N, C-alpha and C positions, 0 to 999 in steps of 0.2 A: 375530325381527330386525324384519321386517316391520311389524309392530303398532309395535313402538318408534318407528319412523321416522314412522309414520303419525302417531301421537300425539306425536312432538318438536316442538319449535318451527318445524325445517325442514319437516317433512309438513305441519303445520297452515297455514305460510303458503302452500305451494304450493298446497293446497286450498283455501284461501280466495281466492287470485288466479284459480283457474280458476273459482270461482262469482261472481267480479268480471268476468272475462271473458264469461261467460253473461249476466249481468244486462246488461252493456254492449250486446251483440248483441241483446238483446231490444228494448232502447231504439232501436237503431237499426232494427230491425224495426217498431216504432212510427213512427219517422220515415218510413219506405219507405211502410206504408200510409197514412199521415196525407195524404202527396203521392203516389197512387197514380198519378194520371191525368197527372203530371209525367213520371214514372219507367217506369210499367209497360207501357205501349206500346211502347216501345223497347228492351226487355228480351230477352235472349237467354240461352242455357246457356253461351255464351263469355264475354259480359260479366258474368254471374251471379259465374263462376269467377274472372274478373279482380278485381272489384269486392269478393268474399269475401277474397281476397288481399290488396286493399290494406288493407281493414278491419282484420285483423289485424295488418298493420305499423302503422296509425297507432292502435288502441285498444293495442298493445303499448306502444307510445311513451307513451301519455297515461296509462293504468294504471302506469305504472313512475314517472311523473310524481307523480301524485294518491297512489299508495300509498308513496312514499318514505321518509316518516318511519314510517309501520307497519312496513315491512320493516326498517330500521333497529333499530327498537325491538324488535321481535320477534326478531333475530337477534344481536343485540349480546350479546357475550361474556361477562356478568356475572350472577353466578349469584344475586345478591341480589335482583334483579327478578322471579325466578320465583315471586310470590307471586299469589293470587287475585285481589286488588284490583288487580295491575297490570294482568292479561290482561283483568279487566272493563274496565277504561279502554281496553285496547287495541282489545277487541270494538265500543266505542263509536267509537272513532277510523276504525276501517276501516269501519264502517257508514254514519256521517254522511257520509266524504268521497266516499264512492261515491255514495252518495242524492244529494249534490250534483251530481255528475257526471251521474247518471242524470238528474236534472230537469233539467238546462241541456241535454240531448239532446232531451229530450221539449219543453221550451217552446220550443226552437229547430224542431222539427217545424212548429210554428204559424208562426211569425216567418219562417220561411223564404220563405213565401209571398208576403212584401213585399220579401222584399230578393235572393231568389233564390241565396243563399249561407249558409255557417255564419258565425255572429257571432264577432267579435274582440272583442277587449278595449274595441273604441272603440266598443261597444253602451253602456258606461256613460257615456260622453260624450255620445254622442247622445240619451240621456233624462235626463241630468244636471238640465234646467232645468224637466221636466215634472213639476206637482204631482200629476197624474192618474193615475200609475202604478199605485197599488194599486187605484184603482177598475179600472181597464183589466185588471189581471191578475184579480181577482176576477170580472170578466165573464167573461174568457179560460177562468178553471176551469170556471165555469159550461156554457159554449157547448162546451167539450171536456172532458167530466166523465169521459169513457171514459179519456182520457190521465191523468188524476187519479187514478183507478182502477188502472190500469197501474202508474202509479209506486208505489200503496200494496203492489202485490201484488210488486215488484221490491224495495222496502224489506224487505218481508215475507221474502223470499227471502235477502237477504243477510245479515238477522239469523238467521233460523231454520237456514241453510245454514252457518252460521260454525261452525268445528270450533277449538277452544279446546286447546292442549295440555293433557297430562295431565301435573301435576306429579310426581306418583310415579313415572314412567319415569326420571327422572333420577337419575344417582348422581353428585354434584357433586365430581368428581375432573378429572383432567385431561383425560379423555374429554369431558366438557361443555365445556371452554374450547376443546378441539382440536377439536371438531366445529362448533360455532357460530364459530368463527376461519375455518375451512376454507369453511362456507356464506357467510361475508361477503365472504371474498377469490374464491370462485367468484360470487357475487351481482353484485359491483362492474363486474366487467368485460362480463358478460352485460348488468347493466342500462344501462351506456353504450351497447352494441352495439343494444338494445332500443330505448332514447331517439333513438338515432341514426339508425334506421332501416335500418341496413346494417352487415355486417361487415367492407365492403371498409375498408382503412385510407386513409385521405386524402380521403373522400368528405365531402362537407360534409353535416350532419345533415338529415333531412328538414324541409320546410318545407309550408306549406299549398297551394303549386303544384304538389308532388309527386303530389298526388292525380290530377292529370289524366292520369298514366302509365297509371292503371287503367281509364280509362273512355272512351267514344267523345265525349260532349259535356260540356263544361265544367261545364255544370249538374249532371251526374251526378257531380261530384266531391263533392257534399255526402252523398252517400250514404256515400262511402268514407270521409270525416272523420270526427271527433267534436266538438262543441261545446268540450268542455275542452281538447283539442288545439289548435283554432283560436283560441281565448283565451290557452293558455300561451305558445303560440309567437308571438304576436302583443305580449305584453307588452314593454313596452322598446321595441320595433323602430321604425326610422326609416320611414316610410311612402314616402318619396321616395328612392332610392338612385340616384345617377345612373351609367348606364351608359357603358361606351367602346365603342361600336359603332363609332365613325368619328370621324375628327378633327373639331374644330369647324368645320373650312372646309367639308368633306365634308358636314356636317350643316347649315351654312346653305344650300349648294347644293341639299340635296335636299328639304329643309323649314325652312320660317320663319314664325313666327305674325306676324312683322311686316307689317303693313299702311302701306307708307311713301306710296304714293302712291293713296289711295283714288278710285274710279270713283264719280260722283255723276250724278245728272239733274237734281236741284235743284226737280223739279216738285212737289214735296210739302213744300218748305221753309217752315218755321215752323208745319207741321201740328200738332195735338196729337197724342199717342199714349197708346194705353191699350193695356197687355199683361193680357191675361186668363190666369194660368197655373191650369190647372182640374185640381184633383186626381183623379188616376187615370182620367183619359180617353183609354185605349188605343184604338185603330183600333177593335178588334174591336168595340166599343158603336155604331158609327155605320155605319149603313146605306150612306152614299155610298160608302165605302171596300169593299164586301163584298157587291156585287150579283150574284156568281156562287156566294157561301155558299148552302149548304141548296137546291141547285138552282134558285136565282133567288129564293128565297122569303124569305131573310133581310133584315129591314128595320131591326134596330139597336133602340135604345132611346134614341136623342137625334134625335127629329123636327126640334127646332129648328135644332141646327147641321146636319143634313142640307139644310134650308133655306138655311140659310147658306152654304154651300159653294157652292151655286149661281151665287152672287155674290163669290164671293171667288179669290183665286190659293192652291194651295194642291198637293200632292206626294205623288206615289203612294207612293214610297218615301222616307219620313221617320222620324227615329229620334231617341228618347233617349239621352242620354250616359250615364244613370244609371240605377238601380234603386228609389232612396227619393227623397222629398221633397227633403232636403236636397243632393241632387246638383243639382236643378233649377236653382237661383237662379245658383249662379256660372256654369253652361253658358249660362244664357238670357241672363242679365243681364251678364257679363263675358267670354262666349266662353272659360271656364276647364271643360274635361270632368273628370268624375271619374276618376282614374286610383290603383287601389289601394285608398286609403280616402278617404270624402268630404271636401273641403276643409275644411271649418269645425272637422274634428276633428283637425287636423293644425298643426303649430306654423306651418307655411305661411300660416296663415290671418292671421298678424299682419303679412303682407308689405305691402307697399305696392300696391295693385291698384285699376286704373280699373274703371268700367263705364258702361252708357247713361246713368244717371243723372248721373254725374260730368259725362260728355262733355257731354251735352244742359244740365247745369246751367251749364256754363260759355260756354254759347249764348244763356243768358238765360230759358231754361227753369225752371217750377216744377214741383218733384218728390214726389210721394208714394207710399208703399208702404200697401198695405191686405192686411190677413191676421187672420183673426176669432178667433186662439187668444190663449192668455195672451202678453204682449208679449215674454216672453223665451223662446216656446216654440221648439225646434229652431235656436235661434241667429239665425234671420231678422231680427230689430231690428236685432241686432249687424252682421251683414252688410249690411242696408239701409243704415245707417249710415256703414259704413266705404266702400260706393261711391258716397256723395253725399246719397241722398234726404232732401229737408229735413224731411219728415215721416213719421212710421209710426204708422198708425191699428191698434189692435188690439183686442182685449178690452176693457181700461181704457177705452179712448175711447168704444168702444160703448155700455159700460153706462153713461158720463155722460151721454149723450144722452136728454132727456126724451122724444123721441118715439118709441124703441122699447120694447122690455121688458127691457132689460137681461139679468140672469142666466136669466130666463124662457126666454130665446131660446138659452140654450147647450145644445147636445146632451148636455151630461152628460158628455163624455169628451173632448173636443179643441176643439171651437170653435162660435161663433155659427153657425146655420144658414145655409145661403147665400142662400135668399131674402130675409130681412131685413137680412143683411150687405151684398148686394149693392145694396139700396135706399140703407142708410147709407152705402155708398161714392160714390154717386151725389149725394147728399146735399152730401158733401165735395168732389168733384171741381166740382161748382156753382160752390163758391166760389173755386178755385184760379186764379190770373193765367195768362191765356193768355200763350203757347203753355205747354201742360204734358205732363208724362209722369205717368200713372197706374199704377202697378202693382197687380195684385189677384191673391193666391192663396186660391182657394177651398178649403175644408174638409169637405165634407157626403158626399162621394162615398168615403168612405173608413171602413175596420173602425172599430168592429163592425157596420156596414150598419143603421143606425137612421134613423126618419126622424120628422119633427115629427108630432105627435098628427094632425093634421087631414087628413094625407095616407097614412096607414098602411092605410088600405081601398081607395086608390084609385090607388095606384102599387104595382105588384106585381113580383116576380122571374120572370114566369112561363117566362125564358130559362134558368133552372135555377141561377144564380148569386145568393148575396145581394145583391152588388153592383149588380146591375142595376134594382133599384128606387131605388138611390142616385143613379146616372148620370141616371135619369128625372127625379127630384129635380132634381140640377143643372141640366139641362136646360132644365127648367122656370123654374129661379130666372133661367138666364141670358135665356132668351125674354124675361122681365118685366123684367130689366136692359136690353135693347136696346129695348124698346117705350118705356120710361120715356126713355132716354137718345136714342132718335130725334127726340123733342119738344125737345130741349136746343138752343141755339142754336149749341152748339159741336162739335155731332154730325157735320156733312157735313164739317168742316174737320178731321176725327179718323182717323188710321191705328189700327185694332183689330187685335192680335195675341192669336189663342188659340193656346194649345200646351197638352200636358199635361205634368206633372213627371214620369210613368212611368206605366206598364201597370200592372195589377192581374189578379184573377181571368181566366182565360182557358177557352174550352169547345172551341175550334176546334183543331185540330192544327197548322194555319200559323202561330196566333200561340202554340205553346210550344216553338218550336224557340229554339236560341240567338239568332237574328235576331228572330224574331217577339216575343219578350219585351221587347225596344226598341220595337216598330212603335207610335209614337205619331202623331195629326195636327199639322202648322204650317200654319195659317191666318192669310193676309193679308187684310183686309177693309177697303175704303175706301167709305163710303156716297156719295160723291161719282162714283163708278164710273171715278175714273181710273187705276186699278189694273187692268189686265185680269182679268178672271173666268174662271178655266183651271185644269186640273189637269195639271202637269206629269208628264209619266209617264217621262221619261228622268234628270232630275237627281237625284241621291242629297242629301237635305237631311237637319241635324240641329239641334238646339236651340242649338249654338256658332255657326249661321249667323245666327240671327235679329238679334242686335245690329248686325253686320257689313252686313246687308240693309237695316236699319230706318235706319241712317247712310247708306247709299247714296241712300234714298228723300229723306232730310230734307235732303241736299245737303252732308253734312257733309265735308270736304275735309280736316281735320287728320290727321296720321298717329296708329296706334293700334296697340294688339295683341289678337290674339283667335285662338285657335285653331280658326277657322271662316273661312267665306268667306260674300262678298256674292253670293248666290244670283242676284242680277239683272244680275251684270257679263255684257253682250252679249259681250263681245271673249274670254270665257272658254268653251273646250270644255265641252258639256255633260257629257261622261264624264269630265272631271276632279275632279268634286266627290266628296267622300268623307265617311263619317260612322265615329265611333270609338265604342267602349264596351270595358269592361273588366268581364270575365264570368267569376269566380269564379277567379281567377289567370291568365287568358288575355285577352291584347288581342285584341281584334277590328276588324277594319279593313274598310269598304264602300266600293268604288270601281267607278266603272262596272256591269258586272254579274256582278261577282265579290265574294265575302267571304273573307277570309283570317283565319287564328286563328294566333296568335303566342303561344309560352308564356314569351318573354323571352329565349329561346336560339335556338329554331328554330321554324319552320311547321309546324304540326300538321296544319292542313285548309285548304282551298281548296275553295269552292262557286259556282258559278253559279246565286245565288239567283233571277233573275228568271225560269230556265226550270226550276230546282229547288227550289221554295220549302219543301219539307220537309228540304231538307239532307242528302238521301239517298247523293248519289254524291261522295266526297270525292276531290276532283283534285289533291291534293299531289303535288308532283314532276312534273306532267304539262302544264303550263303556262307557256308563255314569260313571261305577265304577273307570275307569283308573284315573281321575282326584285325587279322593283322596287317592287312593292308591300312587300315586305319589308323594302327599304331605306328606303322612304319612312316605314313604320310604326316603323322603328328610330331613324330620323330624329326623329320627331314625339315617341317616347318619351323619347329623350334630352334634346331643346329643352325638353319639361314639366318632367322631373325636374332638371335644372340650374337651371332659372329659379326653380324653386319653392325649390330650396335655396340660391341665391345671390340671393333677393329681385331677381328682375328680370322683373316682371309689367308693367312700364309700358314704351310704347315706347322712350324716351329711356335707359332702366336696362341 
């Protein structure tokens, strides 16, 4: 009887699903090992058990999604299907679908290093306009050959361990139909429970954010999740769902992004503005911010930036609002932080939106945006156009210039090397009518961490991370940019802003925390010395504060909307400034000396991050400041979601 069950469709299906469980778990092990430094130092036995529990919950759900057709066909009570050819087809269906799932898990183990989360279906939109994806994938396959080998082994296990039912065990009478029908009737409710992730009636199906209940830090939720689940559960989902935390009146009283009466000093009115968004320039790479690391021996990898900081206004506590390049432009140029999904990839990207370019354009500024990648790359050109940049200079324009090497200066994957493209930028700034706003997005300090041939021997990554040699190169390129710019007649009449789009590879524990992963420099520099050179060690700053602060300096006195604040408002208490980020399903708010983490329903953690930089002491429920911070972040989320959904991103909307 046992033999008949094992070799029946029911037994074979159960055995094959067990094999799938095993292979999916092996791909999770690969994910963990590939990101060992992110997860292993914080691992404990209790956390391991909780993660394993969560992993089984999410794998069950995704496995049932992925294998639903296979299971249905396997248990279909129709004896005409019991033929060798039919079951050969089922074997291919099972192996191919699960192989694709495993491949997505292994690929995400690499991509996770740049996003800090499992990929959702939006990843296809993110790279929809990139013509270099094949080249990038081939490069990654070569760099991570061991993951390719692991994939081959896992597919072999799926194929070799697949159990085919033995057709000779069947007697095609009522026993066959009854057993298959009972199996389907039992499977259906079990599948519903498995997909929902809970046996409790009335509960909502598990979603991506539920992974946080099994971990201590939001970033660890990616170990619990699997990529097929993240993609399936994000298909057709509305990125922005307006919560009902409070009445509109309470929301407005608690937080509003409107700036009806901007504070200005006008001392820099009519000055030019150059915004340099530097790819992956995390604070960890800059010695100026890290004098205490490695016993005071740490020098960093960007000596020019170190020297510039001694002449600039900067902030000890400054943060990105997102983890990928797409998040940076709306944050820096329009005061719109990333929340749930990149703004570019949502229907809200079609909303009416303002930016520093359109606001200064109405004041008579000429405006231009520079990015050395393909002109449609990452949606940058579309966004630049939507917020009023008059000119866009990308790869196409660079290649038309007879002064430069065209595609010979292309890095082979993403963009023109920083050094020549920054010089090309200066050529075009020289021709712009003053006052002007020029925004540059660099590209070379980026995966796959290559260098122009002439620098491959002289610039090294002795710090242990491949990106270190690239930030050295970008630092050199910025030095030469400023050396030439300093000879231009417009130089001393210009405000320079340098800011990273996001962080990248990290070596030190303080930069691996849920807050450290967003730690970037924000630098304001005026060559004429009118802006005091200092490091503000109290104020919390974020990318969305850049536009309001520049508008203050330039004397812009018209009302505007931004989810950020003027960092130079002397009438504001320094402890009132804040920074926001969205971290793998968790909303993070930094204010004063506290960081609060909120899962959309409740506060899950509160840390005194200034005295507890490794975020080890969770003070949730123990501080009186928690309640007002929770109210603030609820109002912030509700404002953001409602304005995105109702197309109210302008001051008068």
